[in-house]
mmCIF file of the N, C-alpha and C atoms, coordinates in Angstrom:
data_MODEL
# 
_entry.id   MODEL 
# 
loop_
_atom_site.group_PDB 
_atom_site.id 
_atom_site.type_symbol 
_atom_site.label_atom_id 
_atom_site.label_alt_id 
_atom_site.label_comp_id 
_atom_site.label_asym_id 
_atom_site.label_entity_id 
_atom_site.label_seq_id 
_atom_site.pdbx_PDB_ins_code 
_atom_site.Cartn_x 
_atom_site.Cartn_y 
_atom_site.Cartn_z 
_atom_site.occupancy 
_atom_site.B_iso_or_equiv 
_atom_site.pdbx_formal_charge 
_atom_site.auth_seq_id 
_atom_site.auth_comp_id 
_atom_site.auth_asym_id 
_atom_site.auth_atom_id 
_atom_site.pdbx_PDB_model_num 
ATOM 1   N N  . MET A 1 1  ? 78.497  94.872  113.765 1.00 0.00 ? 1  MET A N  1 
ATOM 2   C CA . MET A 1 1  ? 78.543  94.751  115.208 1.00 0.00 ? 1  MET A CA 1 
ATOM 3   C C  . MET A 1 1  ? 79.965  94.361  115.609 1.00 0.00 ? 1  MET A C  1 
ATOM 4   N N  . ILE A 1 2  ? 80.502  95.069  116.557 1.00 0.00 ? 2  ILE A N  1 
ATOM 5   C CA . ILE A 1 2  ? 81.837  94.782  117.096 1.00 0.00 ? 2  ILE A CA 1 
ATOM 6   C C  . ILE A 1 2  ? 81.654  94.287  118.527 1.00 0.00 ? 2  ILE A C  1 
ATOM 7   N N  . LYS A 1 3  ? 82.460  93.312  118.890 1.00 0.00 ? 3  LYS A N  1 
ATOM 8   C CA . LYS A 1 3  ? 82.381  92.756  120.243 1.00 0.00 ? 3  LYS A CA 1 
ATOM 9   C C  . LYS A 1 3  ? 83.794  92.547  120.768 1.00 0.00 ? 3  LYS A C  1 
ATOM 10  N N  . PHE A 1 4  ? 84.095  93.185  121.897 1.00 0.00 ? 4  PHE A N  1 
ATOM 11  C CA . PHE A 1 4  ? 85.345  92.952  122.611 1.00 0.00 ? 4  PHE A CA 1 
ATOM 12  C C  . PHE A 1 4  ? 84.984  92.076  123.796 1.00 0.00 ? 4  PHE A C  1 
ATOM 13  N N  . GLU A 1 5  ? 85.743  91.013  123.997 1.00 0.00 ? 5  GLU A N  1 
ATOM 14  C CA . GLU A 1 5  ? 85.434  90.099  125.084 1.00 0.00 ? 5  GLU A CA 1 
ATOM 15  C C  . GLU A 1 5  ? 86.714  89.705  125.787 1.00 0.00 ? 5  GLU A C  1 
ATOM 16  N N  . TYR A 1 6  ? 86.640  89.612  127.097 1.00 0.00 ? 6  TYR A N  1 
ATOM 17  C CA . TYR A 1 6  ? 87.795  89.261  127.918 1.00 0.00 ? 6  TYR A CA 1 
ATOM 18  C C  . TYR A 1 6  ? 87.363  88.257  128.966 1.00 0.00 ? 6  TYR A C  1 
ATOM 19  N N  . ASN A 1 7  ? 88.076  87.137  129.070 1.00 0.00 ? 7  ASN A N  1 
ATOM 20  C CA . ASN A 1 7  ? 87.824  86.164  130.134 1.00 0.00 ? 7  ASN A CA 1 
ATOM 21  C C  . ASN A 1 7  ? 88.424  86.732  131.410 1.00 0.00 ? 7  ASN A C  1 
ATOM 22  N N  . ALA A 1 8  ? 87.552  87.118  132.314 1.00 0.00 ? 8  ALA A N  1 
ATOM 23  C CA . ALA A 1 8  ? 87.970  87.852  133.501 1.00 0.00 ? 8  ALA A CA 1 
ATOM 24  C C  . ALA A 1 8  ? 88.732  86.996  134.512 1.00 0.00 ? 8  ALA A C  1 
ATOM 25  N N  . HIS A 1 9  ? 88.608  85.693  134.423 1.00 0.00 ? 9  HIS A N  1 
ATOM 26  C CA . HIS A 1 9  ? 89.265  84.828  135.402 1.00 0.00 ? 9  HIS A CA 1 
ATOM 27  C C  . HIS A 1 9  ? 89.988  83.686  134.688 1.00 0.00 ? 9  HIS A C  1 
ATOM 28  N N  . SER A 1 10 ? 90.943  83.148  135.364 1.00 0.00 ? 10 SER A N  1 
ATOM 29  C CA . SER A 1 10 ? 91.671  82.000  134.824 1.00 0.00 ? 10 SER A CA 1 
ATOM 30  C C  . SER A 1 10 ? 90.940  80.707  135.196 1.00 0.00 ? 10 SER A C  1 
ATOM 31  N N  . PRO A 1 11 ? 91.254  79.606  134.518 1.00 0.00 ? 11 PRO A N  1 
ATOM 32  C CA . PRO A 1 11 ? 90.602  78.346  134.867 1.00 0.00 ? 11 PRO A CA 1 
ATOM 33  C C  . PRO A 1 11 ? 90.979  77.844  136.256 1.00 0.00 ? 11 PRO A C  1 
ATOM 34  N N  . TYR A 1 12 ? 91.985  78.436  136.881 1.00 0.00 ? 12 TYR A N  1 
ATOM 35  C CA . TYR A 1 12 ? 92.467  77.959  138.173 1.00 0.00 ? 12 TYR A CA 1 
ATOM 36  C C  . TYR A 1 12 ? 91.703  78.536  139.356 1.00 0.00 ? 12 TYR A C  1 
ATOM 37  N N  . ASP A 1 13 ? 90.930  79.613  139.145 1.00 0.00 ? 13 ASP A N  1 
ATOM 38  C CA . ASP A 1 13 ? 90.236  80.205  140.286 1.00 0.00 ? 13 ASP A CA 1 
ATOM 39  C C  . ASP A 1 13 ? 88.751  79.834  140.342 1.00 0.00 ? 13 ASP A C  1 
ATOM 40  N N  . GLY A 1 14 ? 88.316  78.958  139.439 1.00 0.00 ? 14 GLY A N  1 
ATOM 41  C CA . GLY A 1 14 ? 86.950  78.466  139.501 1.00 0.00 ? 14 GLY A CA 1 
ATOM 42  C C  . GLY A 1 14 ? 85.906  79.316  138.804 1.00 0.00 ? 14 GLY A C  1 
ATOM 43  N N  . PHE A 1 15 ? 86.321  80.363  138.095 1.00 0.00 ? 15 PHE A N  1 
ATOM 44  C CA . PHE A 1 15 ? 85.384  81.248  137.420 1.00 0.00 ? 15 PHE A CA 1 
ATOM 45  C C  . PHE A 1 15 ? 85.662  81.295  135.918 1.00 0.00 ? 15 PHE A C  1 
ATOM 46  N N  . LEU A 1 16 ? 85.819  80.141  135.317 1.00 0.00 ? 16 LEU A N  1 
ATOM 47  C CA . LEU A 1 16 ? 86.225  80.056  133.911 1.00 0.00 ? 16 LEU A CA 1 
ATOM 48  C C  . LEU A 1 16 ? 85.276  80.779  132.973 1.00 0.00 ? 16 LEU A C  1 
ATOM 49  N N  . ASP A 1 17 ? 83.975  80.771  133.248 1.00 0.00 ? 17 ASP A N  1 
ATOM 50  C CA . ASP A 1 17 ? 83.014  81.362  132.324 1.00 0.00 ? 17 ASP A CA 1 
ATOM 51  C C  . ASP A 1 17 ? 82.659  82.809  132.642 1.00 0.00 ? 17 ASP A C  1 
ATOM 52  N N  . ASP A 1 18 ? 83.379  83.444  133.547 1.00 0.00 ? 18 ASP A N  1 
ATOM 53  C CA . ASP A 1 18 ? 83.123  84.832  133.886 1.00 0.00 ? 18 ASP A CA 1 
ATOM 54  C C  . ASP A 1 18 ? 83.812  85.720  132.855 1.00 0.00 ? 18 ASP A C  1 
ATOM 55  N N  . LYS A 1 19 ? 83.031  86.505  132.088 1.00 0.00 ? 19 LYS A N  1 
ATOM 56  C CA . LYS A 1 19 ? 83.593  87.313  131.013 1.00 0.00 ? 19 LYS A CA 1 
ATOM 57  C C  . LYS A 1 19 ? 83.143  88.762  131.119 1.00 0.00 ? 19 LYS A C  1 
ATOM 58  N N  . VAL A 1 20 ? 83.977  89.642  130.588 1.00 0.00 ? 20 VAL A N  1 
ATOM 59  C CA . VAL A 1 20 ? 83.637  91.042  130.421 1.00 0.00 ? 20 VAL A CA 1 
ATOM 60  C C  . VAL A 1 20 ? 83.449  91.239  128.926 1.00 0.00 ? 20 VAL A C  1 
ATOM 61  N N  . THR A 1 21 ? 82.270  91.773  128.533 1.00 0.00 ? 21 THR A N  1 
ATOM 62  C CA . THR A 1 21 ? 81.957  91.938  127.121 1.00 0.00 ? 21 THR A CA 1 
ATOM 63  C C  . THR A 1 21 ? 81.498  93.367  126.858 1.00 0.00 ? 21 THR A C  1 
ATOM 64  N N  . PHE A 1 22 ? 82.004  93.930  125.784 1.00 0.00 ? 22 PHE A N  1 
ATOM 65  C CA . PHE A 1 22 ? 81.563  95.242  125.320 1.00 0.00 ? 22 PHE A CA 1 
ATOM 66  C C  . PHE A 1 22 ? 81.208  95.079  123.849 1.00 0.00 ? 22 PHE A C  1 
ATOM 67  N N  . GLU A 1 23 ? 79.955  95.324  123.528 1.00 0.00 ? 23 GLU A N  1 
ATOM 68  C CA . GLU A 1 23 ? 79.469  95.132  122.166 1.00 0.00 ? 23 GLU A CA 1 
ATOM 69  C C  . GLU A 1 23 ? 78.781  96.413  121.709 1.00 0.00 ? 23 GLU A C  1 
ATOM 70  N N  . PHE A 1 24 ? 79.057  96.826  120.466 1.00 0.00 ? 24 PHE A N  1 
ATOM 71  C CA . PHE A 1 24 ? 78.426  98.033  119.960 1.00 0.00 ? 24 PHE A CA 1 
ATOM 72  C C  . PHE A 1 24 ? 78.242  97.940  118.452 1.00 0.00 ? 24 PHE A C  1 
ATOM 73  N N  . ASP A 1 25 ? 77.292  98.698  117.961 1.00 0.00 ? 25 ASP A N  1 
ATOM 74  C CA . ASP A 1 25 ? 77.011  98.756  116.534 1.00 0.00 ? 25 ASP A CA 1 
ATOM 75  C C  . ASP A 1 25 ? 78.036  99.673  115.882 1.00 0.00 ? 25 ASP A C  1 
ATOM 76  N N  . ASN A 1 26 ? 78.757  99.163  114.913 1.00 0.00 ? 26 ASN A N  1 
ATOM 77  C CA . ASN A 1 26 ? 79.805  99.962  114.282 1.00 0.00 ? 26 ASN A CA 1 
ATOM 78  C C  . ASN A 1 26 ? 79.406  100.486 112.906 1.00 0.00 ? 26 ASN A C  1 
ATOM 79  N N  . TYR A 1 27 ? 78.120  100.520 112.617 1.00 0.00 ? 27 TYR A N  1 
ATOM 80  C CA . TYR A 1 27 ? 77.658  101.040 111.333 1.00 0.00 ? 27 TYR A CA 1 
ATOM 81  C C  . TYR A 1 27 ? 78.065  102.508 111.208 1.00 0.00 ? 27 TYR A C  1 
ATOM 82  N N  . ASN A 1 28 ? 78.782  102.834 110.151 1.00 0.00 ? 28 ASN A N  1 
ATOM 83  C CA . ASN A 1 28 ? 79.285  104.190 109.882 1.00 0.00 ? 28 ASN A CA 1 
ATOM 84  C C  . ASN A 1 28 ? 80.240  104.707 110.954 1.00 0.00 ? 28 ASN A C  1 
ATOM 85  N N  . THR A 1 29 ? 80.858  103.822 111.702 1.00 0.00 ? 29 THR A N  1 
ATOM 86  C CA . THR A 1 29 ? 81.821  104.219 112.724 1.00 0.00 ? 29 THR A CA 1 
ATOM 87  C C  . THR A 1 29 ? 83.217  104.205 112.105 1.00 0.00 ? 29 THR A C  1 
ATOM 88  N N  . PRO A 1 30 ? 83.930  105.333 112.137 1.00 0.00 ? 30 PRO A N  1 
ATOM 89  C CA . PRO A 1 30 ? 85.291  105.362 111.594 1.00 0.00 ? 30 PRO A CA 1 
ATOM 90  C C  . PRO A 1 30 ? 86.210  104.391 112.345 1.00 0.00 ? 30 PRO A C  1 
ATOM 91  N N  . ALA A 1 31 ? 87.190  103.856 111.644 1.00 0.00 ? 31 ALA A N  1 
ATOM 92  C CA . ALA A 1 31 ? 88.114  102.882 112.231 1.00 0.00 ? 31 ALA A CA 1 
ATOM 93  C C  . ALA A 1 31 ? 88.808  103.449 113.469 1.00 0.00 ? 31 ALA A C  1 
ATOM 94  N N  . TYR A 1 32 ? 89.159  104.739 113.427 1.00 0.00 ? 32 TYR A N  1 
ATOM 95  C CA . TYR A 1 32 ? 89.845  105.317 114.584 1.00 0.00 ? 32 TYR A CA 1 
ATOM 96  C C  . TYR A 1 32 ? 88.951  105.308 115.824 1.00 0.00 ? 32 TYR A C  1 
ATOM 97  N N  . GLU A 1 33 ? 87.665  105.555 115.655 1.00 0.00 ? 33 GLU A N  1 
ATOM 98  C CA . GLU A 1 33 ? 86.758  105.528 116.810 1.00 0.00 ? 33 GLU A CA 1 
ATOM 99  C C  . GLU A 1 33 ? 86.652  104.114 117.385 1.00 0.00 ? 33 GLU A C  1 
ATOM 100 N N  . VAL A 1 34 ? 86.647  103.109 116.530 1.00 0.00 ? 34 VAL A N  1 
ATOM 101 C CA . VAL A 1 34 ? 86.645  101.717 117.005 1.00 0.00 ? 34 VAL A CA 1 
ATOM 102 C C  . VAL A 1 34 ? 87.912  101.467 117.808 1.00 0.00 ? 34 VAL A C  1 
ATOM 103 N N  . PHE A 1 35 ? 89.050  101.970 117.320 1.00 0.00 ? 35 PHE A N  1 
ATOM 104 C CA . PHE A 1 35 ? 90.320  101.832 118.032 1.00 0.00 ? 35 PHE A CA 1 
ATOM 105 C C  . PHE A 1 35 ? 90.254  102.525 119.397 1.00 0.00 ? 35 PHE A C  1 
ATOM 106 N N  . GLU A 1 36 ? 89.701  103.738 119.451 1.00 0.00 ? 36 GLU A N  1 
ATOM 107 C CA . GLU A 1 36 ? 89.560  104.445 120.724 1.00 0.00 ? 36 GLU A CA 1 
ATOM 108 C C  . GLU A 1 36 ? 88.705  103.650 121.707 1.00 0.00 ? 36 GLU A C  1 
ATOM 109 N N  . ARG A 1 37 ? 87.637  103.057 121.221 1.00 0.00 ? 37 ARG A N  1 
ATOM 110 C CA . ARG A 1 37 ? 86.782  102.247 122.096 1.00 0.00 ? 37 ARG A CA 1 
ATOM 111 C C  . ARG A 1 37 ? 87.530  101.026 122.607 1.00 0.00 ? 37 ARG A C  1 
ATOM 112 N N  . TRP A 1 38 ? 88.376  100.441 121.760 1.00 0.00 ? 38 TRP A N  1 
ATOM 113 C CA . TRP A 1 38 ? 89.188  99.306  122.181 1.00 0.00 ? 38 TRP A CA 1 
ATOM 114 C C  . TRP A 1 38 ? 90.144  99.732  123.298 1.00 0.00 ? 38 TRP A C  1 
ATOM 115 N N  . VAL A 1 39 ? 90.776  100.908 123.145 1.00 0.00 ? 39 VAL A N  1 
ATOM 116 C CA . VAL A 1 39 ? 91.695  101.407 124.178 1.00 0.00 ? 39 VAL A CA 1 
ATOM 117 C C  . VAL A 1 39 ? 90.941  101.600 125.494 1.00 0.00 ? 39 VAL A C  1 
ATOM 118 N N  . ARG A 1 40 ? 89.752  102.196 125.449 1.00 0.00 ? 40 ARG A N  1 
ATOM 119 C CA . ARG A 1 40 ? 88.960  102.391 126.668 1.00 0.00 ? 40 ARG A CA 1 
ATOM 120 C C  . ARG A 1 40 ? 88.570  101.046 127.286 1.00 0.00 ? 40 ARG A C  1 
ATOM 121 N N  . PHE A 1 41 ? 88.214  100.070 126.452 1.00 0.00 ? 41 PHE A N  1 
ATOM 122 C CA . PHE A 1 41 ? 87.872  98.735  126.948 1.00 0.00 ? 41 PHE A CA 1 
ATOM 123 C C  . PHE A 1 41 ? 89.068  98.101  127.644 1.00 0.00 ? 41 PHE A C  1 
ATOM 124 N N  . MET A 1 42 ? 90.232  98.166  127.009 1.00 0.00 ? 42 MET A N  1 
ATOM 125 C CA . MET A 1 42 ? 91.423  97.570  127.613 1.00 0.00 ? 42 MET A CA 1 
ATOM 126 C C  . MET A 1 42 ? 91.730  98.212  128.963 1.00 0.00 ? 42 MET A C  1 
ATOM 127 N N  . ASN A 1 43 ? 91.574  99.523  129.069 1.00 0.00 ? 43 ASN A N  1 
ATOM 128 C CA . ASN A 1 43 ? 91.793  100.193 130.350 1.00 0.00 ? 43 ASN A CA 1 
ATOM 129 C C  . ASN A 1 43 ? 90.747  99.781  131.372 1.00 0.00 ? 43 ASN A C  1 
ATOM 130 N N  . ALA A 1 44 ? 89.533  99.562  130.942 1.00 0.00 ? 44 ALA A N  1 
ATOM 131 C CA . ALA A 1 44 ? 88.459  99.165  131.860 1.00 0.00 ? 44 ALA A CA 1 
ATOM 132 C C  . ALA A 1 44 ? 88.692  97.783  132.455 1.00 0.00 ? 44 ALA A C  1 
ATOM 133 N N  . ILE A 1 45 ? 89.369  96.910  131.722 1.00 0.00 ? 45 ILE A N  1 
ATOM 134 C CA . ILE A 1 45 ? 89.604  95.565  132.246 1.00 0.00 ? 45 ILE A CA 1 
ATOM 135 C C  . ILE A 1 45 ? 90.936  95.448  132.974 1.00 0.00 ? 45 ILE A C  1 
ATOM 136 N N  . GLY A 1 46 ? 91.640  96.579  133.146 1.00 0.00 ? 46 GLY A N  1 
ATOM 137 C CA . GLY A 1 46 ? 92.816  96.552  133.996 1.00 0.00 ? 46 GLY A CA 1 
ATOM 138 C C  . GLY A 1 46 ? 94.140  96.896  133.342 1.00 0.00 ? 46 GLY A C  1 
ATOM 139 N N  . TYR A 1 47 ? 94.160  97.101  132.057 1.00 0.00 ? 47 TYR A N  1 
ATOM 140 C CA . TYR A 1 47 ? 95.396  97.523  131.413 1.00 0.00 ? 47 TYR A CA 1 
ATOM 141 C C  . TYR A 1 47 ? 95.581  99.015  131.639 1.00 0.00 ? 47 TYR A C  1 
ATOM 142 N N  . ASN A 1 48 ? 96.763  99.511  131.369 1.00 0.00 ? 48 ASN A N  1 
ATOM 143 C CA . ASN A 1 48 ? 97.046  100.927 131.564 1.00 0.00 ? 48 ASN A CA 1 
ATOM 144 C C  . ASN A 1 48 ? 97.600  101.499 130.255 1.00 0.00 ? 48 ASN A C  1 
ATOM 145 N N  . LEU A 1 49 ? 96.713  101.686 129.277 1.00 0.00 ? 49 LEU A N  1 
ATOM 146 C CA . LEU A 1 49 ? 97.118  102.232 127.986 1.00 0.00 ? 49 LEU A CA 1 
ATOM 147 C C  . LEU A 1 49 ? 96.892  103.740 127.995 1.00 0.00 ? 49 LEU A C  1 
ATOM 148 N N  . ASP A 1 50 ? 97.917  104.489 127.660 1.00 0.00 ? 50 ASP A N  1 
ATOM 149 C CA . ASP A 1 50 ? 97.821  105.944 127.610 1.00 0.00 ? 50 ASP A CA 1 
ATOM 150 C C  . ASP A 1 50 ? 97.139  106.343 126.299 1.00 0.00 ? 50 ASP A C  1 
ATOM 151 N N  . PRO A 1 51 ? 95.949  106.951 126.362 1.00 0.00 ? 51 PRO A N  1 
ATOM 152 C CA . PRO A 1 51 ? 95.230  107.321 125.137 1.00 0.00 ? 51 PRO A CA 1 
ATOM 153 C C  . PRO A 1 51 ? 96.043  108.215 124.201 1.00 0.00 ? 51 PRO A C  1 
ATOM 154 N N  . THR A 1 52 ? 96.854  109.126 124.750 1.00 0.00 ? 52 THR A N  1 
ATOM 155 C CA . THR A 1 52 ? 97.678  110.001 123.918 1.00 0.00 ? 52 THR A CA 1 
ATOM 156 C C  . THR A 1 52 ? 98.750  109.197 123.193 1.00 0.00 ? 52 THR A C  1 
ATOM 157 N N  . GLU A 1 53 ? 99.362  108.273 123.901 1.00 0.00 ? 53 GLU A N  1 
ATOM 158 C CA . GLU A 1 53 ? 100.380 107.413 123.301 1.00 0.00 ? 53 GLU A CA 1 
ATOM 159 C C  . GLU A 1 53 ? 99.760  106.496 122.237 1.00 0.00 ? 53 GLU A C  1 
ATOM 160 N N  . MET A 1 54 ? 98.580  105.984 122.518 1.00 0.00 ? 54 MET A N  1 
ATOM 161 C CA . MET A 1 54 ? 97.897  105.123 121.553 1.00 0.00 ? 54 MET A CA 1 
ATOM 162 C C  . MET A 1 54 ? 97.535  105.910 120.289 1.00 0.00 ? 54 MET A C  1 
ATOM 163 N N  . GLU A 1 55 ? 97.139  107.173 120.452 1.00 0.00 ? 55 GLU A N  1 
ATOM 164 C CA . GLU A 1 55 ? 96.835  108.014 119.296 1.00 0.00 ? 55 GLU A CA 1 
ATOM 165 C C  . GLU A 1 55 ? 98.088  108.240 118.456 1.00 0.00 ? 55 GLU A C  1 
ATOM 166 N N  . ALA A 1 56 ? 99.229  108.466 119.109 1.00 0.00 ? 56 ALA A N  1 
ATOM 167 C CA . ALA A 1 56 ? 100.482 108.642 118.387 1.00 0.00 ? 56 ALA A CA 1 
ATOM 168 C C  . ALA A 1 56 ? 100.848 107.372 117.619 1.00 0.00 ? 56 ALA A C  1 
ATOM 169 N N  . MET A 1 57 ? 100.614 106.221 118.211 1.00 0.00 ? 57 MET A N  1 
ATOM 170 C CA . MET A 1 57 ? 100.879 104.960 117.513 1.00 0.00 ? 57 MET A CA 1 
ATOM 171 C C  . MET A 1 57 ? 99.950  104.825 116.314 1.00 0.00 ? 57 MET A C  1 
ATOM 172 N N  . TRP A 1 58 ? 98.668  105.167 116.500 1.00 0.00 ? 58 TRP A N  1 
ATOM 173 C CA . TRP A 1 58 ? 97.696  105.090 115.403 1.00 0.00 ? 58 TRP A CA 1 
ATOM 174 C C  . TRP A 1 58 ? 98.140  105.974 114.236 1.00 0.00 ? 58 TRP A C  1 
ATOM 175 N N  . ASN A 1 59 ? 98.670  107.159 114.551 1.00 0.00 ? 59 ASN A N  1 
ATOM 176 C CA . ASN A 1 59 ? 99.102  108.108 113.523 1.00 0.00 ? 59 ASN A CA 1 
ATOM 177 C C  . ASN A 1 59 ? 100.470 107.781 112.947 1.00 0.00 ? 59 ASN A C  1 
ATOM 178 N N  . GLY A 1 60 ? 101.111 106.728 113.445 1.00 0.00 ? 60 GLY A N  1 
ATOM 179 C CA . GLY A 1 60 ? 102.427 106.347 112.940 1.00 0.00 ? 60 GLY A CA 1 
ATOM 180 C C  . GLY A 1 60 ? 103.552 107.207 113.469 1.00 0.00 ? 60 GLY A C  1 
ATOM 181 N N  . GLU A 1 61 ? 103.300 107.942 114.541 1.00 0.00 ? 61 GLU A N  1 
ATOM 182 C CA . GLU A 1 61 ? 104.314 108.829 115.108 1.00 0.00 ? 61 GLU A CA 1 
ATOM 183 C C  . GLU A 1 61 ? 105.222 108.110 116.089 1.00 0.00 ? 61 GLU A C  1 
ATOM 184 N N  . ARG A 1 62 ? 104.808 106.963 116.548 1.00 0.00 ? 62 ARG A N  1 
ATOM 185 C CA . ARG A 1 62 ? 105.591 106.202 117.534 1.00 0.00 ? 62 ARG A CA 1 
ATOM 186 C C  . ARG A 1 62 ? 105.733 104.776 117.049 1.00 0.00 ? 62 ARG A C  1 
ATOM 187 N N  . TYR A 1 63 ? 106.940 104.276 117.045 1.00 0.00 ? 63 TYR A N  1 
ATOM 188 C CA . TYR A 1 63 ? 107.204 102.930 116.555 1.00 0.00 ? 63 TYR A CA 1 
ATOM 189 C C  . TYR A 1 63 ? 107.752 102.074 117.678 1.00 0.00 ? 63 TYR A C  1 
ATOM 190 N N  . ASP A 1 64 ? 107.617 100.791 117.490 1.00 0.00 ? 64 ASP A N  1 
ATOM 191 C CA . ASP A 1 64 ? 108.175 99.835  118.446 1.00 0.00 ? 64 ASP A CA 1 
ATOM 192 C C  . ASP A 1 64 ? 109.695 99.942  118.408 1.00 0.00 ? 64 ASP A C  1 
ATOM 193 N N  . GLU A 1 65 ? 110.301 100.258 119.533 1.00 0.00 ? 65 GLU A N  1 
ATOM 194 C CA . GLU A 1 65 ? 111.754 100.456 119.591 1.00 0.00 ? 65 GLU A CA 1 
ATOM 195 C C  . GLU A 1 65 ? 112.524 99.169  119.316 1.00 0.00 ? 65 GLU A C  1 
ATOM 196 N N  . GLU A 1 66 ? 111.940 98.016  119.641 1.00 0.00 ? 66 GLU A N  1 
ATOM 197 C CA . GLU A 1 66 ? 112.632 96.754  119.432 1.00 0.00 ? 66 GLU A CA 1 
ATOM 198 C C  . GLU A 1 66 ? 112.709 96.374  117.948 1.00 0.00 ? 66 GLU A C  1 
ATOM 199 N N  . SER A 1 67 ? 111.803 96.910  117.119 1.00 0.00 ? 67 SER A N  1 
ATOM 200 C CA . SER A 1 67 ? 111.798 96.546  115.709 1.00 0.00 ? 67 SER A CA 1 
ATOM 201 C C  . SER A 1 67 ? 112.840 97.340  114.913 1.00 0.00 ? 67 SER A C  1 
ATOM 202 N N  . GLY A 1 68 ? 113.446 98.357  115.548 1.00 0.00 ? 68 GLY A N  1 
ATOM 203 C CA . GLY A 1 68 ? 114.461 99.144  114.877 1.00 0.00 ? 68 GLY A CA 1 
ATOM 204 C C  . GLY A 1 68 ? 113.899 100.260 114.034 1.00 0.00 ? 68 GLY A C  1 
ATOM 205 N N  . ASN A 1 69 ? 112.606 100.520 114.132 1.00 0.00 ? 69 ASN A N  1 
ATOM 206 C CA . ASN A 1 69 ? 111.993 101.622 113.352 1.00 0.00 ? 69 ASN A CA 1 
ATOM 207 C C  . ASN A 1 69 ? 112.063 102.925 114.096 1.00 0.00 ? 69 ASN A C  1 
# 
């Protein structure tokens, strides 16, 4: 079982226990599919991850420019 969880609010706005949770059974699920689900989850909670760019990173085609690779 895989569970992605995000605290939707900060302790300063009075909603400390408000969470967004995505849980799924990962039995026989390839690692790449788990990664794709993580990317979709991150986008659902407000991030802007480009699925094509994330796939290139997964395949090792794109490196962090700051690391010098």
